[in-house]
Each structure stands twice: as structure tokens, then as C-alpha cells.
Legacy VTK file of the C-alpha trace (Angstrom):
# vtk DataFile Version 3.0
C-alpha trace
ASCII
DATASET POLYDATA
POINTS 419 float
-0.897 27.778 5.816
-1.354 28.949 9.347
0.366 26.659 12.033
0.585 26.528 15.644
3.817 25.224 16.752
5.011 24.173 20.399
9.039 24.417 20.651
10.644 23.470 24.118
13.822 22.190 25.040
15.238 20.555 27.983
16.452 23.374 29.728
13.869 26.428 28.629
10.747 26.660 28.781
7.889 26.612 25.797
7.547 29.978 23.391
4.045 29.368 22.361
0.922 27.792 22.947
-0.610 24.479 22.244
-4.063 23.045 22.651
-6.282 20.203 24.067
-9.466 20.099 24.065
-10.037 19.723 28.307
-12.850 17.463 27.980
-12.814 14.552 30.175
-14.908 11.583 29.439
-14.869 8.967 32.271
-16.397 6.068 29.897
-13.337 6.525 27.785
-11.255 3.743 27.588
-8.967 4.306 24.610
-10.913 5.738 21.872
-10.796 5.165 18.259
-13.704 6.888 17.843
-15.149 4.945 14.699
-13.803 5.668 10.975
-15.409 6.551 7.855
-19.092 5.491 7.028
-19.305 7.080 3.589
-18.124 11.069 2.485
-21.115 12.931 3.870
-23.650 11.412 1.633
-25.449 8.658 -0.468
-23.006 6.765 -2.686
-26.014 6.204 -5.172
-26.986 3.015 -6.523
-24.745 0.465 -7.441
-24.650 -2.710 -9.924
-23.991 -5.446 -7.963
-20.912 -7.026 -6.638
-19.268 -7.166 -10.094
-18.799 -3.889 -10.912
-16.396 -3.141 -7.956
-14.037 -0.512 -6.719
-11.813 0.813 -8.438
-8.305 -0.279 -7.980
-5.518 2.102 -5.707
-1.442 1.810 -5.980
-1.278 4.236 -3.398
-0.141 7.984 -3.821
3.420 6.631 -5.551
2.261 4.417 -8.269
-0.541 3.349 -10.773
-3.208 0.686 -10.874
-3.128 -2.519 -12.421
-6.023 -4.183 -13.930
-9.146 -5.491 -12.715
-9.342 -9.050 -11.177
-13.082 -9.915 -12.844
-16.184 -10.726 -11.175
-15.192 -10.596 -7.645
-15.237 -6.950 -8.137
-11.709 -6.703 -6.419
-8.990 -4.265 -7.935
-6.582 -6.331 -9.128
-3.697 -3.731 -9.147
-4.375 -2.136 -5.919
-0.941 -2.693 -4.707
-2.248 -5.622 -2.125
-6.115 -4.562 -1.796
-5.308 -2.092 0.641
-2.999 -0.027 -1.697
-0.669 2.272 0.020
-2.953 4.613 1.341
-4.295 2.105 3.296
-1.155 2.149 5.402
-0.897 -1.896 5.612
2.857 -2.595 6.170
5.261 -4.642 3.727
8.583 -4.478 3.340
8.692 -2.991 -0.122
6.046 0.130 0.163
3.982 1.476 -2.291
5.243 4.763 -1.925
2.836 6.315 0.246
2.423 8.315 3.669
1.665 5.334 5.477
3.495 2.514 3.974
2.758 0.016 1.248
0.497 -3.138 1.676
1.759 -6.436 1.760
5.416 -7.821 2.299
6.166 -9.180 -1.376
7.221 -6.994 -4.562
5.260 -6.289 -7.324
6.357 -9.249 -9.110
3.795 -11.727 -6.681
1.219 -8.788 -6.693
1.773 -6.639 -4.201
3.424 -2.766 -4.221
6.846 -2.940 -5.733
9.857 -0.126 -4.938
8.083 1.869 -7.718
4.777 2.114 -6.155
3.072 0.608 -8.990
1.035 -2.477 -8.652
2.180 -6.059 -10.007
1.139 -7.759 -12.812
1.429 -11.239 -11.872
-1.366 -13.709 -11.149
-4.402 -11.306 -10.120
-2.551 -8.286 -8.733
-3.971 -9.126 -5.305
-1.853 -8.767 -2.164
-0.757 -12.922 -0.926
-1.482 -11.527 2.142
-5.292 -11.716 1.171
-5.326 -14.803 -0.694
-7.494 -16.954 1.621
-9.975 -13.771 2.463
-14.045 -14.203 1.154
-14.983 -13.233 -2.311
-17.604 -10.470 -2.740
-19.693 -12.879 -3.817
-19.644 -14.881 -1.233
-22.100 -11.981 0.389
-25.454 -13.067 -1.198
-27.610 -10.334 -1.534
-30.325 -9.358 -3.675
-31.315 -7.038 -6.622
-34.512 -5.839 -4.761
-32.408 -4.631 -1.531
-32.506 -0.642 -1.193
-29.526 0.093 0.745
-25.553 0.112 -0.792
-22.167 -0.402 0.282
-19.269 0.439 -1.594
-15.886 -0.998 -0.578
-12.967 0.366 -2.499
-9.522 -1.148 -3.052
-8.203 0.539 -0.192
-10.886 -0.845 2.300
-8.402 -1.724 4.697
-8.084 -1.246 7.976
-5.218 -1.205 10.804
-5.830 -2.091 14.389
-5.487 1.303 16.282
-4.246 2.593 19.800
-5.540 2.277 23.224
-4.549 4.688 26.087
-4.852 1.746 28.759
-1.980 -0.041 26.777
1.939 0.273 26.666
4.023 0.215 23.880
4.707 -3.057 23.915
1.297 -4.164 24.088
0.820 -1.905 21.464
3.252 -3.452 19.094
1.599 -7.224 19.936
-1.700 -5.767 18.828
-1.016 -4.985 15.350
-3.355 -6.279 12.727
-4.856 -5.503 9.664
-8.885 -5.858 8.670
-10.132 -6.150 5.221
-13.292 -5.972 3.925
-13.368 -7.361 0.800
-13.681 -4.769 -2.458
-16.976 -4.850 -3.982
-20.657 -3.313 -4.319
-23.064 -4.640 -2.153
-26.433 -3.951 -1.879
-28.133 -4.078 1.765
-31.574 -5.234 2.672
-33.136 -2.880 5.282
-33.756 -5.726 7.241
-32.454 -8.398 9.636
-30.505 -11.342 8.108
-29.225 -14.253 10.012
-26.313 -16.137 8.239
-25.272 -12.834 6.461
-22.090 -10.378 7.117
-19.872 -8.669 4.975
-17.022 -10.682 3.711
-14.105 -9.765 6.238
-10.706 -11.258 7.256
-8.032 -10.154 9.778
-4.386 -10.531 9.394
-2.347 -10.602 12.801
1.145 -9.245 12.987
3.313 -8.061 9.986
3.425 -11.814 8.446
-0.258 -12.882 9.232
-2.320 -14.091 6.539
-5.932 -12.831 6.009
-8.114 -15.445 8.085
-11.695 -14.991 6.921
-14.488 -14.761 9.628
-17.935 -16.539 9.474
-20.811 -14.903 8.596
-23.600 -14.867 11.679
-25.821 -11.756 11.143
-26.970 -8.618 9.988
-29.242 -6.104 11.713
-30.913 -3.084 10.786
-32.343 -0.111 12.183
-33.842 3.160 10.530
-35.248 5.511 12.859
-37.099 9.372 12.057
-36.802 12.251 14.190
-38.234 15.476 12.376
-36.640 15.571 9.490
-33.787 13.154 9.570
-33.726 9.504 9.723
-30.850 7.794 11.142
-29.471 4.637 9.420
-27.582 1.683 11.307
-25.943 -1.560 10.154
-24.614 -4.035 12.332
-22.415 -6.906 11.039
-21.515 -9.822 12.952
-18.934 -12.352 12.062
-16.786 -14.636 14.136
-13.277 -14.790 13.838
-12.125 -18.477 14.562
-8.916 -19.860 16.393
-10.021 -18.399 18.931
-13.452 -18.262 18.713
-14.136 -14.275 18.873
-16.632 -11.828 17.946
-16.016 -9.415 15.388
-18.735 -6.356 14.512
-19.213 -3.949 11.941
-21.363 -1.008 12.644
-22.257 1.547 9.794
-24.176 4.447 10.397
-25.618 7.527 8.861
-28.039 10.482 9.224
-29.968 11.661 6.271
-33.058 13.711 5.376
-36.079 11.536 5.275
-36.565 9.910 2.369
-32.829 9.621 1.199
-31.513 6.252 0.703
-28.196 5.486 2.386
-25.259 4.820 0.689
-22.373 3.880 2.580
-18.431 3.882 1.611
-15.622 1.868 2.977
-12.591 3.675 1.432
-10.056 3.436 4.207
-10.295 6.820 5.207
-11.617 8.875 8.247
-14.746 10.971 7.520
-15.262 14.243 8.831
-17.177 13.332 11.927
-18.993 16.350 12.097
-19.988 16.794 8.894
-23.742 17.220 7.810
-24.649 13.265 7.691
-22.372 12.211 10.618
-21.079 9.226 9.248
-19.520 6.657 11.330
-18.008 3.523 11.179
-16.772 0.901 13.701
-14.605 -2.080 13.477
-14.257 -4.298 16.977
-12.570 -7.510 17.448
-13.767 -8.787 21.137
-12.143 -11.304 23.436
-14.768 -14.098 23.281
-18.269 -14.615 21.422
-19.755 -13.428 24.567
-22.142 -10.488 23.507
-21.123 -8.342 26.791
-17.577 -9.154 26.619
-14.670 -6.544 26.057
-13.043 -5.812 22.993
-9.373 -6.660 22.167
-8.732 -4.802 19.266
-10.460 -2.031 17.371
-9.788 -1.130 13.751
-9.351 2.457 12.224
-7.785 4.298 9.253
-4.293 3.404 8.902
-3.623 6.753 7.606
-6.300 9.301 8.860
-5.192 11.413 5.332
-8.017 14.008 6.086
-7.162 14.295 9.917
-5.328 17.067 11.328
-1.402 16.729 11.106
1.008 16.995 14.019
4.548 17.071 13.023
7.257 16.406 15.922
10.621 17.298 15.840
13.410 15.865 18.232
17.189 16.482 18.523
18.998 14.465 20.655
22.605 13.931 21.469
23.023 11.111 18.606
20.847 12.585 15.875
17.415 13.697 15.459
13.737 12.497 14.570
10.766 13.791 12.707
7.151 11.936 13.882
4.054 12.649 12.046
0.889 11.649 13.518
-2.604 12.561 12.257
-5.599 13.267 14.768
-9.151 12.939 13.998
-12.356 14.236 15.635
-14.240 12.619 18.964
-17.603 13.106 20.212
-16.129 13.052 23.730
-13.367 10.442 24.069
-9.708 10.315 23.102
-9.352 11.202 19.472
-8.775 8.789 16.679
-5.586 9.212 14.797
-2.762 7.082 12.812
0.869 7.717 13.262
2.060 7.460 9.904
5.573 8.448 9.238
9.090 8.982 10.948
12.234 9.975 9.521
16.024 11.036 10.806
18.933 10.434 11.357
20.767 8.338 14.460
24.744 8.247 15.028
24.934 9.059 11.303
22.626 6.911 9.652
19.929 8.460 7.698
16.036 6.326 8.003
12.525 6.643 7.040
9.787 4.481 8.492
5.828 4.480 6.769
5.920 0.608 7.711
2.548 0.380 10.118
3.741 -2.552 11.874
7.237 -0.620 12.373
5.340 2.229 14.029
4.061 2.066 17.567
2.116 5.027 19.512
-0.046 5.063 22.385
-1.218 8.346 23.795
-2.695 9.803 27.237
-6.248 10.465 27.470
-6.772 13.298 24.495
-3.307 13.068 23.333
-2.246 15.026 25.832
0.997 13.046 26.171
2.208 10.873 23.576
4.635 7.781 23.180
6.079 6.776 20.263
8.429 3.902 19.361
9.873 3.716 15.999
11.583 0.175 14.674
14.457 0.607 11.905
14.320 -1.890 8.666
17.690 -2.718 9.824
19.403 -2.323 13.326
21.955 0.700 13.676
24.928 0.137 16.146
23.064 -2.523 17.895
19.754 -0.607 18.188
16.707 -2.033 16.600
14.844 1.748 17.154
13.867 4.345 19.321
11.408 5.314 21.589
10.446 8.619 22.169
8.054 8.698 25.830
5.622 11.360 27.564
6.061 13.984 24.618
3.711 17.150 25.702
0.922 18.835 23.821
1.077 21.272 26.657
3.322 24.496 26.441
3.571 23.913 30.461
4.601 20.214 29.901
8.080 18.862 30.396
10.518 17.789 28.014
10.146 14.054 26.865
12.487 11.273 27.092
14.202 9.134 24.719
16.038 6.272 24.604
17.405 3.256 22.212
15.649 0.217 21.825
15.957 -3.722 20.903
13.503 -5.445 18.844
11.106 -6.158 21.560
11.043 -2.332 22.662
12.802 -2.989 25.619
15.315 0.039 26.214
18.748 0.131 25.939
20.604 3.253 26.304
18.862 6.621 27.023
19.345 9.772 24.892
19.988 12.966 26.204
16.843 15.046 24.289
18.317 18.719 23.610
15.126 20.524 21.907
11.681 19.489 20.743
9.103 20.738 18.723
5.276 20.051 18.010
4.058 21.791 14.774
0.099 21.401 14.130
-2.231 22.464 11.191
-5.415 24.715 12.511
-8.376 22.345 13.082
LINES 1 420
419 0 1 2 3 4 5 6 7 8 9 10 11 12 13 14 15 16 17 18 19 20 21 22 23 24 25 26 27 28 29 30 31 32 33 34 35 36 37 38 39 40 41 42 43 44 45 46 47 48 49 50 51 52 53 54 55 56 57 58 59 60 61 62 63 64 65 66 67 68 69 70 71 72 73 74 75 76 77 78 79 80 81 82 83 84 85 86 87 88 89 90 91 92 93 94 95 96 97 98 99 100 101 102 103 104 105 106 107 108 109 110 111 112 113 114 115 116 117 118 119 120 121 122 123 124 125 126 127 128 129 130 131 132 133 134 135 136 137 138 139 140 141 142 143 144 145 146 147 148 149 150 151 152 153 154 155 156 157 158 159 160 161 162 163 164 165 166 167 168 169 170 171 172 173 174 175 176 177 178 179 180 181 182 183 184 185 186 187 188 189 190 191 192 193 194 195 196 197 198 199 200 201 202 203 204 205 206 207 208 209 210 211 212 213 214 215 216 217 218 219 220 221 222 223 224 225 226 227 228 229 230 231 232 233 234 235 236 237 238 239 240 241 242 243 244 245 246 247 248 249 250 251 252 253 254 255 256 257 258 259 260 261 262 263 264 265 266 267 268 269 270 271 272 273 274 275 276 277 278 279 280 281 282 283 284 285 286 287 288 289 290 291 292 293 294 295 296 297 298 299 300 301 302 303 304 305 306 307 308 309 310 311 312 313 314 315 316 317 318 319 320 321 322 323 324 325 326 327 328 329 330 331 332 333 334 335 336 337 338 339 340 341 342 343 344 345 346 347 348 349 350 351 352 353 354 355 356 357 358 359 360 361 362 363 364 365 366 367 368 369 370 371 372 373 374 375 376 377 378 379 380 381 382 383 384 385 386 387 388 389 390 391 392 393 394 395 396 397 398 399 400 401 402 403 404 405 406 407 408 409 410 411 412 413 414 415 416 417 418
């Protein structure tokens, strides 16, 4: 496979070219863009909530048994599965971290990556979340939504924040797995069953359903379909929105899918998901967090390597596509050695990222599972995507991401798959 490489060091110029799309979007304020609304086509008809999506223990493990009528996959390694990138102390063997903070004895993803068999197999993080049956749909409703066992999304980065602010915004959003019929009409008091867990130790807080809106607008031979689901997140009261959009040839029935991955934004049906938690219930208020794919597994891989005086570190960032704003993405893994101690990290809550506009410069922080020589982690600042950029800086940090000691960068390389 051909790859583009940018190489540099603290004293030498770069040797090969990089990219950056060069577009400037004055309205961009971070830019998750949006995530998946289906993989380029209809999901087909569904048999109601009881036939919910299959389980997924992530790349490293096997699925357990199903949970019955609720439609959630019992053996999905904590509902998200490792593919969703939710963090836990015992990862499920994925690129982006296993789900939950418990091991397989309580239904999370254990060290082997297989789903637990105790209880109903669900991650206890989501124990208080609403069931699929709480979405009171009707068999006559024409459209469908399938939420798989990987339907967990991560609070994503924003270019206006600092790394410390990014760490504080870490959260997971879960849409309850299941098969849902959608009304193709407005409905008060109806919204998808969803909850949010704030921070690494947080448990899911259910959102209260408020309304569903629907649009179907035809232009030529194509119909644009949009669903908007509004809920209220309590304590404090805040508005939570989920938007599903898809363009299809006239006469085709939309079948949306939420599977935790980001779609091909420029595919033939241009699917789009958007998840936003606002600062208040005010409809004109600004958003507090946006949620996106935890893994961006199908997005372009950017592999960063930095050698410094006390070791080296490799950082894997996946960057998706955007119409104009800063491209969505996910910081999925880090590994290396520091002062003779090897480390690997794939826990979403311990991988912190903040881009400059269009990822032209990139700030990273990696927190170790255990401190190494008094340091909780390492930060890398202003890693350039431009071949004319200067070398990044590095430092050890404490557990709050405050710098401790500077690290002298000796060389750095960015390798990325072609778009």
C-alpha cells in the first residue's frame, strides 16, 4: 500500500510532502461534521425491537448470548464492544479500547476480549439506560432504524478548546441497541432511547424523550430524508439532539443504521448522523459536546512517530471527511517507551486530542495506566501536518495534564494512507 510520509527533526528540514485541504470555513467551530447514518443504503425492513442487533465483543473477542426482548446484545462487551472505543480498565482487545470499567465477570470485556456471561452480559455502566421497548413505535410506520451493539459514540474534540478542557469533556453517548420503526411524521413525547455517561467512571444517565420531527423533500429524482430526535438530559436540564439524514432515489424507503462507525460522507446516499448535547434547554443555545464515532475505523489513518531524549511514542489518529469544516476523527491508540518502560494505550479516556483548523497542527496527550517515574503521561504539542512546519514540542505531564518536564524532540515522522 502506498503511503504519504512527512519526516522531520529538530535540526533538519522535512524530506517529503504532506497535505492539508487548504479550505477555510469561517463558520467552523470544531467540527465533528457528523457520523454514520447508514452505510450507503437502506437497512431493509425490520421486525421490531425484539430482533435487535447482534452482539459485538470487538476485534479481540467473541460475543455472548442475547439479552432477550429488549433487543440489546447481551454479549457485546459492554454494549459498545471494543469497536465503539469506550474505555475501560480491561480493554476488549480493540484498536480504540474496550467498553466499560469492569472485567468479564460482570459482563464487560475481559482481558481475553470475550464478553462476560454473568447476568445479562451488559456493561454495568449502562444499567440504568432505557430499554428499546420504551420507544413506542407502530408496526405500520414505514421507515426503519437499526442500532447495533456498537451504537456507542464518544464526545469528540473541538479546535477552540485546550487539551485540559478536552479531558474534562470526555463522555460516552449510547443509543439503546434495537430495531425501530420510524413514523415519517412528527411525534410529541417520542425520541430514541439514549443515555450519556460522563467521565471514565460515570454511569449512563437516561435522557427524557421530548419530540420527533421528520422531513422528506424531493428534488428531481432524489428525496432528502431527515429525522430529528430531541430529548432532555437532566441534572442540569439540557437539550440533547440526534439527527439522521439520508438522500435516496424517489420511492425508496429509508433504513438508517447506527453501528458506531463513521460512513463515507460522500457516498451515493450521503448519510449523516449528528449528536449534540447543548448547554441548556434553549433552542438557540450553544452546544456543550458533540459525539462522533469512537474509532473512525474506516477513516484515513495518520500515524505519528516521535523520538525524544527519554524514549519514543507512536500516535494513531484517524481522520474522516467533511464538507468544509475541520474534519471529524478519533485518536485511537498510542504506544512507546518512556525511561525504559514500555506502554500501550487504547483507552478513550486516556487519549486526548485537539486539532488546529483542518488538523494543520495537532496536540496530543497520552495518560499511562500507571505513572512512570513520577509522570502520569506525555503531551505532544503542535505536531505539523505541513512539510514546512516546525518540530513539535514534548513534555511529561501530571494527571491533570499540567506540564512537568520538557522532553527534547530528536525526530518525528507522519505517515498516512492516501485519501
